[in-house]
C-alpha positions as CSV (number, residue, x, y, z in Angstrom):
1,M,10.9,-10.9,15.7
2,T,8.1,-10.4,13.5
3,M,6.6,-7.0,12.4
4,K,3.3,-6.0,13.1
5,E,1.3,-6.2,9.8
6,S,-2.0,-4.5,9.3
7,W,-4.6,-3.7,6.6
8,F,-4.3,-1.0,4.0
9,H,-7.3,-0.2,1.8
10,H,-7.6,1.5,-1.5
11,S,-11.3,2.1,-1.8
12,D,-13.2,3.0,-5.0
13,C,-10.8,1.5,-7.8
14,T,-11.6,0.5,-11.3
15,T,-11.4,-3.2,-12.6
16,Q,-8.4,-2.0,-14.2
17,Q,-7.0,0.0,-11.4
18,A,-8.0,-2.9,-9.3
19,D,-6.3,-5.8,-11.1
20,E,-3.1,-3.6,-11.3
21,L,-2.7,-3.3,-7.6
22,L,-3.2,-6.7,-6.9
23,A,-0.4,-7.5,-9.5
24,Q,2.1,-5.3,-7.9
25,Y,1.5,-6.6,-4.4
26,R,1.4,-10.3,-5.6
27,R,4.7,-9.5,-7.4
28,R,6.1,-8.0,-3.9
29,G,5.0,-11.2,-1.9
30,V,2.5,-9.4,-0.3
31,L,-0.9,-10.5,0.7
32,A,-3.8,-8.8,-1.2
33,E,-7.3,-9.2,-2.0
34,R,-10.0,-7.1,-3.8
35,S,-13.7,-7.0,-2.8
36,L,-16.9,-5.5,-4.7
37,N,-18.0,-2.5,-3.1
38,P,-22.0,-2.2,-2.7
39,D,-22.4,-0.1,-5.9
40,Y,-21.5,-3.0,-7.6
41,I,-18.9,-1.1,-9.8
42,T,-15.7,-0.1,-7.9
43,W,-13.5,-2.4,-5.8
44,T,-11.7,-1.9,-2.6
45,V,-8.3,-3.7,-2.9
46,S,-7.0,-4.5,0.7
47,A,-3.3,-5.0,1.1
48,K,-1.5,-6.6,4.6
49,L,1.3,-4.2,4.9
50,P,3.8,-4.2,8.0
51,E,3.6,-1.2,10.2
52,S,6.4,0.5,12.1
53,K,6.4,2.4,14.9
54,N,8.8,5.2,13.6
55,P,8.0,7.1,10.4
56,P,10.4,7.0,7.5
57,R,13.3,8.8,7.3
58,P,13.8,11.7,5.4
59,N,15.8,11.6,2.0
60,N,19.1,13.4,2.8
61,R,20.3,13.4,-0.8
62,W,19.2,16.4,-1.8
63,Q,19.8,18.2,1.8
64,N,23.1,20.6,1.4
65,R,25.0,20.2,4.6
66,V,25.3,23.9,4.8
67,W,21.6,24.4,5.0
68,G,21.6,22.5,8.4
């Protein structure tokens, strides 16, 4: 069974930010693309990321058992 995936958008990125985001997503094997915004200056980077029905679990590393 595969996880549901949906598009996540980073809007109003500079060219350098868009290139860095694309490189990071592609290094992780995530489908990503960029498109030029109507102002012809900024980019929108879109990545197809897995979706979960459950929220992420909190990190209990810093929680003391006495605190509850």
